[in-house]
N, C-alpha and C positions, 0 to 999 in steps of 0.2 A: 504494500500500500504506500502511495506517495504521500508526502506532506500535504500537497495541494492536489486533490483528485482531479482527474480530467473533467472539462466542462461538458455537460450534456444539454444542448439547446432545446431538446424536445419539451422539457418541462416548462420553460418560459414561453415557448411558442404556443403551448396550450393555454397558458394564462392570457397571452395576447389575443388568441381566438375568442376566449370567454369575454374579454373586454369589447371586442368587435360585436359580439352578440348582444352585449349589454347596451351598446350605443344604438344598434339597430332596434332593440326593444323599446328604448326611450323614444326614438324617432317614430316608431310605429304608433306608440300611444299619443304622441303629439299630432301626428297626421290624422289619427282616428278622431281626435277632438275637433280638428278642422272639418273633417268630412261629415261628421254627424252632429256638429255644433254642441260639443260637450265641454262646457267651461271647466268642469271638474278635472278634465284631463289636461287642459292648457293653463288653468289657473288654480294650482294646488293650494294657494293660500294668499293672504293679503301681502302685497309687496312682491309677489312672485309673478313676473310678467310672462305672458304666453310666448311659446316658440313660434317664430314665423315659419310659413310653409317653405320658403327658400332655405331657411336654416336647416329644416328637416332634410331637404333634398341634398344640401351640401354635406351635412354630417353623414348621411346614408352613403353618399358617394365615397367619402373617406373611409368609412368602416368596411365597405365591400372591397375597396382597393387594397386595404391592409390585409383583409381575409385572403384575397387571391394571392397576395405576396407570400403569405405564411404557409408552412407545411408542404403538402404534396402538390399544391396547385402551381406547378412550375412549368406547365406546358406553354408553348409560345403564345397560343391564343389567350390563355389566362394572364400571362405577363403583359400582353398588349392591352387587354381590358383594364388591368390594374393601372397601367400608365395613363390610359385615357380618362379613367375616373378621377385620378389624382389631378390631372391637368384641368378637368372640368371644375374641380373644387377650387383650384387656383384662379381659374377664369371667373367663376361666380364671385369670389371674394374681391378680385381686382375690379370687376364691373361695378359692384356695390360701392366700393371705396371711391371709384371715379365719380359716381353719382353724387356722393357726399362732397367730394373735393370741388367739383365744378358746378354744383347746384343744378344738375340735370336729372331728367326722369326718362329713361329709355323704355319703360313699360315692362320691366321684368319683375317688379316687386311682388306681383301675385301671379306666379306662373301657372298654378293649377286652378285656383278658385279665389274669390274675393275674401278679404279679411273681415270676418263677421264681428270682430271685437274692436274694430277701428272706431275711435271717438272723434272722427273728423277726416277731412280729405288729406291731411298732411302725412306724407310718407306712409301710406297704408301697406302692411306686410313686408316692409323693407327691413332686413337684418341690420343690427347696429354696427357701428364702426369697429368695436372690439371683435364682434363676430366676423366681420369681413376680414380683418387682420388675421383672425384665427384660421379662416379658410386658407388664406395665402400661406401662412406658416406651416399648417398641417399638410396642405397639398404639396408644398415645396419639399417638406421632409419625406413624404411618401415617394416623390419622384427621385429624391436622392438615394432612397433605399434601393432603387433599381440598379444603381452603379456602385460597385464595391468600393471604389476609391472615394466615394462621397458618403459612405456609411457612417463614419465617425462624425461628420458634420451634421448628418441627419439626426443623430442621437443628441448632439448638442442643441440643435434647433428645437427638438421636441422637449428637451429638458427646460429650456428657457420658456417655452409655451406653457408647460405644466406649472412652472413657478408663477407666471403671469395669471393664469386662470385660478390658481390657488389663492392669489392675492384678491381677485374679484370675489371668490367664494367667501373669504374672510370678511371682505367689505359687506357682503350680504349678511353674514353671521353677526357682525357688530352693528348693522343698520346704518352703514355709511352710504346713504343714497346719493350723495354728491359724486361718489366714485363710480357706482354702477349705473346711474341714470344719466344719460347724455341728453335726452329730449323725451318728449311725450311718448313717441313710438320707438325710441332707440334704446330703451333699457334692455339689459341682458337677462334673460330668464335663467332661473336656477337649473332647469333641465339642460339648457344650452351649455352652461358652465360645466355641469357634470359630464356631458358628452365630450366636450373638448378635453377635459382632464383625462377621461377614460381613453379617448382616441390617442392622445399624445403618450400616455402611459403604455398603450399597446405598441406604439412605434418604438419606444425605448426597449420594451421586452422582446420585440421582434429582432432586435440587435443586441441582445443581452451579453453576447460575447465580445462586443466591440467597445473600444475606448474605455471611458470612465465607468460605464455600466458594469464592466467585468469586476470592478472592485466590490460591487454590491451583490452580484449574481454568482460569483465563483463559489465553489463548494468547500473552500478552506475555512479555517476558524476566523480569519480576518473578514471574509465575506459574511460569515454568520454574525459577527459582531456588528458589522455595518448595517445589515438588514434589521437587527434588533434596535440599534440606536436611532436610525433615521426616522422611523414612525414616531418614536417617543419624542425626539427632538422637535418634530413638526406638530404633532397632535396635542401633546400635553399642554404647552403654553396656550395654544389656540382655544382648546376646550375649557381650560381652567379660567382664562381671561373672560371668555364668554359667560361662564357661570357667575364670575364676579360681577360683571355688568348686569346680568339678569337679576342677581340677588340685590344689588344696589338699587335697581329700578323699582323693585317691589318692596324696598326698605326692610329687607330681612336683616341686613347688617351694614355698618358703615364701611367706607372705602378702606380705612386702615386695617380693620379686622379682616376684610376680604383679601387684601394684599398679603397679610401675614399668613392667612390660611393657604393662599395660593403658593407662597414661597415654600412653606413646609411641605405641601403636597408635591410640588415640582422636585424639591430636593429628595424627598422620599422615593418618588418614582424613578428619578435619574439614578439614585443610589442602588435601587433594586436592579435596574437594567444594567448598570455598569458592573455590579456584582455578578449578575448572570453572565455577562460577556467575559468578565475576568475568570470565572470558573471554566468557561470554554477555552480561553487562551491558556490557562494553566494546564488543562488537559492536552492542549496542543504542544506546550513546552515539554510535557512529559513524553508525548509521542515523539517529538523531535529528539529528546534525549535518548529514548529507546532506539530510535532509528539510527542515531549517530553511533550508539554503542554497538548495534547490530552491524553497522557499516564497518566500524573498526574491527569487530570480530571477523567479519567477512574478509577484510583486507589481510588480517593476520592469518586466517585460514588459507587464503589464496597464496600468501607468501610461504606458508608452511608446505602447502601442496607443491609449490614450485621448487622447494629445496629438500623435501623429505618424502620418503616412501610412504604411501598411504597405508600399507598393510603392516609393516614392521616398525614404522616410526624412525627408521634409520635414514641418514642423509642419502640423497639420490645422486645421480651422476653429476648434476649441475653443481651441487654443493661440494661434492668430492673434488671436482676439477678446481673450484675456487680454493679449497683448503690445500690441495696439492700444489697449486701455484704459489700460495702464501708460504707453504713449507719450503719449497725450492728457493724462494727469495731469502727467507730467514736462514736457511742452512748454507746458502752460498756465501753469506757474510761471515759465517762461523767456520767455513771450510769443513763442514760435517757431511753427513749422508742421510738420504731419505729412502725408505724401502716401501715398495708397493707390492702387496700380496693379492693376487687374483685367484679367487676361490670358486671352483665349480663343483657342485654336488654330484656324486656318482650314484646312479640308479634312483634319482628322485622322480623321474617321470612315472615309473610303475606305481608310486604312491597315489599320484593324481588319477591315473587310469583305473586303479583298482579300488581305492577307497574314496575317491571323489576329491574335488578341489578344496572342499572345506577342511578335510584332513591334511591336504598338502599345505594349505595356508597356516594351519596350526603348527605344523612342523617348521615352516619357514620362520614363524614368530619365535619359536623356541631356539632355533639356530641363531637368530639375531641376538637374543638375550645371552646365549652362551659365548658368542664371539666377543660381546662387549665385556663379559666377565674376565676374559683371558687377557685383553690388552689394557693399556694404561688409559687414564682419563684424557690425556693429551693426544691420544691416537684417535683415529677416525675409522669407524666401521660403517660401510655404505652398502646398499643393495642396488645393483644396476638393473635388476629385473629378472623374472624367472627364478632360476636357482643359482644365480651368479652374485657373489659378494666380493667386496674389495676391502682390504684393511690397509690403511695408511699409517705407517710408523714414522712419525714426524722426525724423530731423532734416533738414529742407530749408530752406535760407536764402531761396530764391525759387522761384516756380512753375516757372521755366524749368529748374531743376535736375531736377525730376521728368520734364519733357519730354525732356531729354537722356538720362536713364536709360532712359526708354521707348524712345527711338530705338535705343539700344544693345541693349536686350532684343530688339527686333524683328530687328535685324541678327544677333544670336546665334542666334535661333530659325531664321532663314532659311538658315543653313549646312547643308550636306547631312548626312544621317544614314545611317550605314552599318548595315544590317541584313542579315546573311548576305553574299551577294554583290551585293546591290542597294543603290543610293543613293536616298534619299527626300528630298523637299523639303516644307517647311511654311512657313507665314507665320502672323502673329498680329495680332489686333486688341486694342488696349489702351484701357481707360477709366480716367481719373484723377480722383480727388476729393481735396481738400485741406482739412485741419483748420486753422483754424476756419471758413474761408470757406464750405465746402460742407456743414458739419454739425458738431454738437458731440458726437454720440453715435456709438459704433462701428457700430451697425446702420445709422444714417443714411448714414454715409460708405460703407459697403459697398453699400447700395442705389444711391447716386448714382454710384459707380464702375462698378457693373454697368450702369446706364442709359447712361453715357458709352461703355462698351464696345459695347453694342448700336448706339449711334449711329455709332461708328466702323465697325462692320460694314455698316451701311446705306449708308455712303459708299464702299463698294467693298472693304472689308477692308484688311489690311496697312497700318494706320495707327493713330495714337493720338489721342484726343480728351480735352480737359479737360471736366469736367462743367459744364453750363449748365442753368438751370431748365427750359428747353423740352424737355430730354432726358427728364426724368421723364414728361412727357406722352407722348413718343414710346415710352418703355418700357411705359407703361400701355396705349397703343394697340396695341403689338405683342402684349402679353398678351391683350388683348381680341380681336384678330384670330385668334390661335391658338385661343382658346376657341370663337370662331365657326366656325372651320374644322372643329373636332371636332364641333360641333353639326350643321354642314352635311353632314358625312360620314354622320352617323347618320340625318339626315332627307332625304338625297339632294337637297340644295338647290343643288348645283352644276349648271351648264349647259355644254354644249359648243356652240361656234360654229364655223363653217366658212368658211375663206378659200380662194378659187379659185386654182388654179395654171394658168397660161396658156402655151400654146405660143408661142414667139417667132416662129416661121416663119409661122404662119397665124392667130394670135390666138385660137384655139379653146380651150375648157376641156378640160384633160387630167388634172386631179386636184384634190384638196382637202386642206387641212391642218386637222386638228381641234385647236382651241384652247379650253382650259377657262376659264370665266368664273365669278366668284363674287359673288353678291348675298346679303348676310347675311340670315338668316331672321328677324331682329328688325326688319326694315323699314329698316335703315340704307342709305345709298347704296352702290352697288357698289364693291368694292375692286379696285384695279388689279392685274393679274397681276405687275407689277413689284414690288408690295408684298407680296402674299400668297404668291407662289411661294417667295421666299427664306425666309419664316417657316415654310412647310410643309417646306422642305428641312431647316432647322435643327432642327425639332421631330420629324422623322422621319415626319410625316404625308404626305409626298410619295409614299410607297410605296403606301398604300391609295388615295390620290387618283389616282395614275397608273394603278393597276389599274382603277379605275372608269372613267377616261377611255378607256382602251384598250377596255374592254368596250362602252362606250356608242358609241364611234366605229365599231366593228365592227358593232354592232347596227343603227345608223342606215344605214351603207353597204349592208348586206344588205337593209334595208327599202326603200331606193331601188331596188335592183336588182329586188326582188320587185314593185315598183310599175311596172316596165317601162322605167326609165331605163337609159341606156347605162352599163355597168359602168366605174367609175373607181377608181383607187387612192386610199385615204385615208391621209394621213401623220399619225403620232402621235409626239409628242415623248417621249423616254425620259429620265428623270432619272438622274443618276449613281448615286443610291441604289438605284433599281430595277435598273439594269444590273448592279450588283455584288451583288444579293440572293442569287445562287446558284441560284435556281430561275426565273429570268426566262423562259427558253425554255419551261418548263412552263406558266407563266402565259399566254404568247402562244398556245401550243397549246390551252389550255383556252378562251381567249376565242374563237378561231376555231371550235373544235368546238361550243361552246355557242350561238354565233350563226349558224353555218352559212356564214360568209363564206369564200370561197376565199382561200388565202394570197397568191395573185397580186395581190389588190387591197388589200393592207396594206403600207404602207411605214413603217419605224421610223427616226426621226431621232435620232441619237446625236451629242453634241457631240464635237468634236475633242479637247478637254481631257479628257473622260471616257475616250476611247480611249487617250490617251497616259499616263494615270495608271498603268495596268497593261496594257501593250501586248499581251503574249502572251495574257493572259486575254481581252482585248477581241477580238483577232483570232479566237480559238477560239470565242467566243460568237457573233460575227457570222457565222462560217461555219456554226455550228449553226442559227442563225436562217434563214440562206439555204437550209439543207438542208430546212427546213420549207416552203420556197417563198415566204418573205417577202423583200421587198427591203429594203436597208439604205442609209440616206443619212448622210453625215457633215455635221452641222449646224455652223454658225458656223465654217466652214473658213477658215483664215488667221489665226485668233486664238489658236490653240494653239501647241504647240512641236514640230510634226512635223519629223522629219529626212528628208532625201531617201532615206536608206537604208531607213527604215521606211515611207515613203510608198508605195513600190512594192509593199509587202506588203499594203496596204489592200485588203480584199476588198469594199469598199462598191460599190454600184451607182451612187450619185449623190454629187457634191460640192455642198454648198450654201454659196454665198458669203455671208459675214456682212454684215449691213446696214451695218456701220460703214464698209465699203469702197464701198458704193453711194451713201451719203448725199450725198457731194460730187461725184459724177460729173455731167458729164464734166470739170468745171473743175479738180479736184485731180489734178495729174499723177501723184503717188505712188499715189493710190487707183486711177487709171486703169491704171497700169502693173501694179499687183498684181492687179487684176481680169482684165486680159488674160492675165497669166501663169497664173492659176488656170484660166481657160478653156482655154488651150493645154495645160496640164498634164493636165486631165481628158480632153481629146480624145485626147492621146497615150496615156493609160492606159485608153482605151476606156470611160470613165465619162461619164455625163451630168452636166451642170452646171446648177444653178438659182440664180438671184439673188433674195434676199428684200429687202423694204423698198423696192421700186420705187414712187416716188411722183410722178414727173414724166415728161413726154413725152421730154425730153432723156435721161434715164437709160435709158428703154426703147429709144430709138433707138441709144444707144451700145452697149447689150448686144446689140441685134439686129445691129448692124454687125460686132461682133466674135465672133459665132457662139455666143452663149449659147443653151442649149436651152429653158429654162423660166424664167418669172419669176412673182413674186407680190408684192403690195403694195397700198397704198391707191390707187394709180393705177388699178387695176382694180376693187378692192372691199375694203372693210373686212370683218373677220370677221362673219358673219351667223348668226342662229339657223337651225336646220334648215329650218323652214317657209318663212322668207323667202328663204333660199338656194335652195330648190327652186322657188319661184315666179319668182325673178329669172332663173335660168339654165335654166329648162325648155326655152326655145326652142333654146338652143345645145346642150343635152344631147341 
């Protein structure tokens, strides 16, 4: 709400229309008195002279002209009629005035019928001089209303007219005949005075938003006070003085007593009205104070939003850059150093995807609090957005200081997070840049800390790295690969290669695994899956990529079956992001339906870590997939954090031993023991077991000896394009 609410002219336009109707009503009564010879209508009392017929005509013209000007009567014909009536009013007044000035009679004094109340032949039915002047003034004001540039002058002219006619009304009230009687037939009738006051007041209200009238009609408290004071200032003295004179004439009290009473009453009335206005103005002051306070609060809130993160309350990028610049200037004078720690959370996206953004926001708030507890008050903890935080260490005596703080930050982040009834775990990767060694400008330090953070992620996450020049090259390469992945998705430049799965008992082909390969479209060398898969996961591109691989693997398997080959199941790796997407079962169903592949020949490999991140959700989705007829395998088994109590609930068809346990078989006793335990566990749970990464005869013999069901690896074949795979295994197929 504004201090001065916007003006609405409709209200005052309606008032003006009511005044027009009032004028027309008085004119109708006067004309009826002429028509049917009704003295009671034209002579309401002694000293009240009758309205002349020409006066009735002139005032009616003015009232109709104003009515047509107001409201919705804005059609061209109505406008022209309004102007013509106003001009007729001016003409009637000017002709009457000319007759008085030049002593002539042009025969218009009785336009419709003779004056039945004339007491002689002198000037029968002719309006008085004040009436003629009133016609000219009111008609001129109505004509001025038609032109916007003259609106303010029209209001001033109408205001002067109102004051003049009020003066005549007061003269009547006080019995000053010398003022209102000019000659025997030139006196001004009370109905005439009333009509002129109402008509000019209507003109003022028709332009209530113009000029000085706005001071009275605006909806502010100042306008309210003006509307209250004006009637009191005009009517109170007039009525009280009239009562004093009336009382004095009938000898109710002497003049001194009357004046004393009048003074007391006027003082009392004005005091009450002023107090009434003061109360409104006080309310206005309070409103202004509240609004000013709200404005200050809004400005403070806007300033805070511009410099602080809305969720965590930490400084944002803008404030961080300001403080970093100040720290660089201050440190430059002392020959010290400034450290910038760029923090990115590992595996934060699964929390949002699985538990919802509310849980993710709660975790981010807790992280912000933990980071502030680790650093000093003089340091700055900022959130850049998403799961990225930055810590500015304003003064560090040695590079090792930043490393120690980074280690503490990682430890703090790895503590469990309580969200509802569940505990969640996170880790972080941190990149560190130091002023002045790694850059002299805030932007350079940010870029180098960001590059060091990505390098820390590439080393397996959950660590911190100081910036080194080669990391910039790595960051540029990562950005280039991400851009190439996007281009490859648009151009269908990915290919799927197939690695055979072999039965341990007879060495025959019993299945294939589909593995995506990436050769950039710009002719650069192929990019290893070890490099582009993590980039695709971090950028979110793994979801459309995984959908394409699933569709392509199903299509190729169906094509082989249609070509007459023995049906074999094809295994497809499912990323954590795909698995948590919420509609993964629908995506699988769509792929099977569109390619025509039977669900029995599709196997989905889901990592143990993905399952354990949200166990209940994973078990439900796995059973839903199995309900479609698809088999499910637990990939990288042994590397996650499965508990024995949850392991028995696994609804998977196959356990896949991670290659890290196969690599050193049979020489590493620990790997051998773990592998044997997994094989025995799968057998007892009525699940098949497959070992990946088999590269030597010794590894194959060990697995064969201990009852492994299936194997795959370079010992049998590297992943092959579909055509080469088909030609190589056609005989066994």
